[in-house]
Structures are given as C-alpha cells and as structure tokens.
C-alpha positions in Angstrom: 59.4 79.1 -27.0 60.2 78.0 -23.6 63.4 79.1 -21.8 65.7 76.8 -19.8 67.3 77.9 -16.7 70.7 78.1 -18.4 69.8 79.1 -22.0 67.5 81.9 -22.5 65.2 82.5 -25.5 65.4 86.1 -26.5 62.6 86.4 -28.8 60.0 84.6 -30.8 58.5 85.5 -34.1 55.3 83.3 -34.8 54.5 82.7 -38.4 50.8 82.7 -39.3 49.7 79.3 -40.6 52.8 77.5 -39.0 55.4 78.5 -41.6 59.2 78.7 -41.3 60.4 80.7 -38.3 63.9 81.9 -37.5 64.3 82.8 -33.9 67.4 83.9 -32.1 68.1 82.5 -28.8 70.9 83.2 -26.3 72.7 80.4 -24.5 75.9 80.2 -22.6 79.2 78.5 -24.1 80.3 75.6 -22.4 83.4 74.2 -21.0 84.6 70.7 -20.1 86.0 72.1 -16.9 84.4 69.8 -14.3 81.4 69.7 -16.7 80.2 73.1 -15.6 78.7 75.9 -17.6 80.5 79.1 -18.2 77.7 81.6 -18.7 78.4 85.1 -18.5 75.8 87.9 -17.9 76.2 89.8 -21.1 73.5 91.6 -23.0 73.0 89.6 -26.3 72.9 90.9 -29.8 69.5 90.1 -30.9 68.0 89.8 -34.2 64.7 88.0 -35.3 62.6 87.7 -38.4 59.8 85.4 -39.5 59.0 84.1 -43.0 57.5 81.2 -45.1 59.8 78.5 -46.0 60.2 74.8 -45.6 56.9 73.0 -45.2 58.5 69.9 -43.7 61.3 68.8 -41.6 64.6 70.6 -41.9 67.2 67.7 -42.5 70.5 69.6 -43.1 72.1 72.9 -42.3 75.4 74.3 -43.9 76.9 77.7 -43.8 78.8 79.0 -46.8 80.5 82.4 -47.0 78.0 84.0 -44.5 74.9 82.4 -45.9 72.8 79.6 -44.4 71.6 76.8 -46.6 68.9 74.4 -45.5 67.8 71.1 -46.9 64.3 69.9 -46.3 62.1 66.8 -46.5 59.8 69.0 -48.7 62.4 68.5 -51.6 63.6 72.0 -51.4 67.1 73.6 -50.6 66.8 77.1 -49.5 69.4 79.8 -48.6 68.8 82.5 -45.9 70.6 85.7 -44.7 71.5 85.2 -40.9 71.4 89.0 -40.6 67.8 89.6 -41.3 66.4 86.0 -41.7 65.3 86.7 -45.3 65.2 83.9 -47.8 67.7 84.6 -50.8 67.0 81.8 -53.2 66.0 78.1 -53.9 67.9 75.5 -55.4 65.5 73.1 -57.2 66.0 69.7 -58.7 65.5 66.9 -56.2 61.9 65.4 -56.6 61.7 63.8 -53.1 62.7 64.5 -49.3 66.4 65.7 -49.0 67.9 63.9 -46.2 71.5 65.2 -46.1 73.7 68.1 -47.0 77.5 68.6 -46.9 79.8 71.4 -48.1 82.9 70.4 -50.1 84.7 73.7 -51.0 82.3 75.7 -53.0 80.1 72.7 -53.7 77.0 71.6 -51.6 76.4 67.9 -51.9 72.9 66.7 -51.2 71.2 63.2 -50.9 67.7 62.4 -51.4 64.8 60.0 -51.3 64.6 60.5 -55.1 67.8 58.1 -54.9 70.1 60.7 -56.3 73.1 62.7 -55.0 73.2 66.3 -56.3 76.4 68.6 -56.6 75.5 72.4 -56.5 78.1 74.9 -57.2 77.2 77.7 -54.7 79.0 80.4 -56.8 76.5 80.1 -59.6 73.6 78.3 -57.8 73.6 75.7 -60.5 73.4 72.0 -60.1 76.5 70.7 -61.9 76.3 66.9 -61.4 73.6 64.3 -60.6 74.7 60.7 -59.3 72.4 57.8 -59.8 73.1 54.3 -58.5 71.3 53.9 -55.4 68.1 51.8 -55.5 66.7 53.6 -52.4 66.9 57.0 -50.6 70.4 58.5 -49.7 70.9 59.2 -46.0 74.3 60.5 -45.8 77.3 61.7 -47.9 80.9 62.2 -46.9 83.9 63.1 -48.8 87.5 61.7 -48.3 90.3 62.8 -50.7 88.8 62.3 -54.2 86.2 60.1 -53.3 82.5 60.7 -52.2 80.9 58.2 -49.9 77.1 57.6 -49.7 74.9 55.7 -47.3 71.5 54.6 -48.4 68.2 52.8 -47.4 69.2 50.2 -49.9 71.8 49.0 -47.1 74.8 49.7 -49.2 77.6 52.3 -48.9 78.7 53.4 -52.3 81.9 55.0 -53.4 82.2 57.3 -56.2 85.1 58.9 -58.1 85.0 62.8 -57.7 87.0 63.4 -60.9 84.9 61.1 -63.2 81.7 61.1 -61.0 81.4 57.3 -61.7 80.6 54.7 -59.0 83.8 52.6 -58.1 82.5 50.4 -55.2 79.6 49.2 -53.4 80.1 48.1 -50.0 77.6 45.3 -49.0 77.1 43.7 -45.6 74.4 45.8 -43.6 71.2 44.1 -43.3 69.1 47.3 -42.9 69.3 50.9 -44.2 72.9 52.6 -43.8 72.6 55.8 -42.0 75.9 57.2 -41.2 79.5 57.5 -42.5 82.8 58.6 -40.7 86.6 58.2 -41.3 89.5 57.2 -39.2 92.8 57.0 -40.9 92.6 54.5 -43.7 89.2 53.1 -42.4 85.7 54.1 -42.9 82.9 53.4 -40.1 79.4 52.9 -41.2 76.3 52.6 -39.0 73.0 51.0 -39.9 69.4 50.4 -38.6 70.5 46.7 -38.4 72.1 47.9 -35.0 75.7 47.6 -36.0 78.8 49.6 -36.7 81.0 48.2 -39.6 84.6 49.0 -40.0 85.8 49.0 -43.7 89.4 48.9 -44.9 89.7 51.6 -47.6 92.5 49.9 -49.4 91.1 46.5 -49.8 87.4 47.8 -49.4 86.6 44.8 -47.1 84.7 44.8 -43.9 87.2 44.2 -41.0 84.7 44.3 -38.0 81.1 44.1 -37.2 80.3 45.9 -33.8 76.7 45.6 -32.3 76.1 48.9 -30.7 74.5 46.8 -28.0 77.9 45.6 -27.0 78.9 49.1 -25.6 78.7 48.7 -21.8 76.3 51.6 -21.4 74.0 50.9 -24.4 70.4 49.9 -24.2 70.0 46.6 -26.1 67.1 47.6 -28.3 68.5 50.8 -29.6 69.7 51.4 -33.1 72.2 53.9 -34.4 71.2 57.0 -36.4 74.4 59.1 -36.9 78.1 58.9 -36.1 81.1 61.3 -36.1 84.7 60.8 -35.6 86.8 63.4 -33.6 90.5 62.5 -33.1 90.7 58.9 -31.8 87.1 58.9 -30.5 84.0 57.6 -32.1 80.6 59.2 -31.2 77.5 57.5 -32.1 73.8 58.6 -31.8 72.1 55.4 -30.5 68.5 55.8 -29.5 68.3 58.5 -26.8 72.0 58.3 -25.9 75.4 59.3 -27.4 77.7 56.3 -27.0 81.6 57.0 -27.2 84.1 54.4 -28.5 88.1 55.1 -28.2 89.5 53.9 -31.5 92.8 52.0 -30.9 95.3 50.4 -33.5 93.9 47.4 -35.5 91.5 49.3 -35.5 89.8 48.3 -32.2 86.7 50.0 -30.7 86.7 50.3 -26.9 83.7 51.5 -25.1 84.4 54.5 -22.9 81.5 57.1 -22.0 77.9 57.7 -22.8 76.0 61.0 -22.7 72.6 60.1 -21.3 69.9 62.8 -20.7 67.8 62.9 -23.9 64.4 61.4 -23.6 64.0 60.4 -27.4 66.2 59.6 -30.3 69.2 61.6 -31.0 69.6 62.7 -34.5 73.0 64.4 -34.7 76.0 65.1 -32.9 78.7 67.9 -33.2 82.0 67.8 -31.4 83.6 71.1 -30.6 86.9 70.1 -29.5 88.3 73.6 -28.8 85.6 74.4 -26.5 85.6 70.8 -25.1 81.9 70.4 -25.9 79.6 68.1 -27.5 76.3 69.4 -29.0 73.3 67.1 -29.8 69.8 67.4 -31.0 66.9 64.9 -30.6 63.4 63.9 -31.2 62.6 65.2 -27.6 62.7 68.7 -29.1 66.0 69.9 -27.3 69.4 70.7 -28.1 71.9 69.5 -25.3 75.4 70.4 -24.4 77.9 67.9 -22.8 81.3 67.9 -21.5 83.5 66.3 -24.1 86.0 64.4 -21.5 83.3 63.2 -19.2 80.0 63.1 -21.2 78.4 65.0 -18.2 75.4 66.9 -19.2 76.1 70.7 -19.1 73.1 72.5 -20.6 69.8 72.1 -22.4 68.7 74.6 -24.9 64.7 74.6 -25.0 62.7 76.3 -27.7 61.9 74.0 -30.5 58.3 72.7 -30.5 59.0 69.6 -32.4 61.7 67.1 -33.1 65.2 68.5 -33.9 67.0 66.8 -36.8 70.1 68.8 -37.6 72.8 71.2 -36.3 75.2 73.4 -37.8 78.1 75.3 -35.8 79.4 78.4 -37.3 81.6 80.5 -35.0 79.8 81.4 -31.8 76.4 80.6 -33.4 74.6 77.2 -33.3 71.9 76.6 -35.8 69.2 73.9 -35.2 66.6 72.6 -37.7 63.4 71.0 -36.7 60.3 69.1 -38.0 57.8 71.6 -39.3 60.4 73.7 -41.0 61.7 75.6 -37.8 65.2 76.9 -37.4 66.6 78.6 -34.3 70.0 80.3 -34.1 71.6 79.8 -30.5 74.3 82.6 -29.8 77.0 80.9 -27.7 78.7 83.4 -25.3 82.5 83.5 -25.6 
C-alpha cells in the first residue's frame, strides 16, 4: 500500500493468491474551515488481519450493530468482525453479481444482476422476502416511508409496497440504465447512463423535469452520472471523474453551484458528512478523497487500494472502502 502525505497507511497484510484483505489505515479527519486538513499527531490504534473472502468487486458496505456487511460481484454477502477482521458468516441466495446494499432497521436490502431484490433479517441471518419484477439487473435501492424504490438496467425505477411487497408503480422515461435514487421532500431524483437526472413527483408519479448533467456549468459534456445523494437542499452527483453539486430550490429547481474535481477516473460513490463539513468520494483511480463541503475544495487523498474503489461506509470515526478484487480498507479518521 502507498501512503499519501496526509493519510498514512499503518500496516498491510498481504493475502496469498490475491484474496480478501482488511488493512487498517490512519488518516486525518477534515473540516470545511478554509478547506484545510485538521490532522493531529496522535498515535493510531491499529489492528490488521488478512483472510480469504470476496473473489470480485466489493459493491456495497453496511455497518449493523458493530458488524460489517459486504456485498460483492461474486454473488456473496459476507459479515465481518471489525475487531479482528474475521469473517463471521455468509448470506447466500443471489445467483449473480450483487450491485447494491442498504440497511433499513434490522433488514439488509440487496439488489442483484439476477434481477431480484432480497430482504435479509440480520437478527436471524435469513432471507425473508424476494422481489421479482425487473427485467434486468438492479443497481440501486432506497426506502422512503413504506415504499421501496429500485433502479435497474432495464431503465425503470420501480416502487414497491413494503407491507405487501407488491410492485405499485414502474417509472419509465430514462433511455439507458437507471443507476441512482435520492429523495428531496415529496420528490424523487433518479440518474441514468443516458446522461440525465429526472425529477419525479411522488404524489402523481409523473416526471416533472429532465436535466442533462452536461447542463451543469462545470460539467464535461461526455460524462454520465453513476451515483447521487441529497444532503439538506443540495444534490451531489458523481458524474465521470467529478462530483457536481446542485442547490435544490422550490419547484423543484436544480441550480448548479460547485464541483469537486481532482479524481482522474469515474467517481463511484459519494458520502456527505455534514457535521464534519466533509464530502468523501471513491473512484476508479483507486483513491478515496476528502472535500470541503461548502467550497468543493480538495482536502485530502487516501491512497492504499490497488484497484478501482466502488463503495464507502462511514461508521463513527471509521471510513470503510471496498474495491475491485475484494479488497476492503478501514480508514481511521482522527477526531
């Protein structure tokens, strides 16, 4: 593993044969104050373990009651002990790559290339529901109230009743696969490989606006969106190697504001940590980056992965990142 000037890799545990690795890295927490890092010279608490696990890309990470769950493109969902890096159990059921995972109470919800959405009760480790309805792989899932939303390669966003587990609506309009879902008030915003954002009214389920991501003042015309998230009245979209930010006004109206530009390849996920004034991102360039939330200024780069980084999970002062080849790293953020 390589160490950046601001984030230090504490230890590396190589795995014979290129198996799954958990390494613990230390990096400073960040503040939006003038976009500067607030690193402190403290001795890190270090643990490290190595073990066999995922044989393909780690596509989703979730923390539940002190246990880390990982979803992989190898069809598997594993749970791990963050204390010693040991694998605890495997949740089996998907028959193709798992693309997304989210936590809803005690339930882990996963979407897969096998065209299904599975519900796992983490108290019993059992799959309690399977939703079928998409005609292609499921890229993203999100819960709002008593509804589940799922975005798919079949270009639709489907809505499911979480009490009956029936499909209630199928939102059509995207011209290529739908890759992300976020909510703002009574609206849902979706992104697609067709290069657009769509704003949907969740009372009428009508598309109210179609916004090409290239319309952002700081966008590159050829880039497509991969992921989006909403924090307060701001929309953050991973578009090519950049994070583009829109302010959401009444209407709703999306007003371009800032962009985070320092990655050299496609950004795969974005986490907004409002209390710390930070944005975290991971990308195909193999890095995890930190940005000042208010300005979009690059603050820090965490180097250590040897391949594309696909997902992040923030838990307390720990940031977990999952990458191609099955590698997971834990970055300890100093308070």
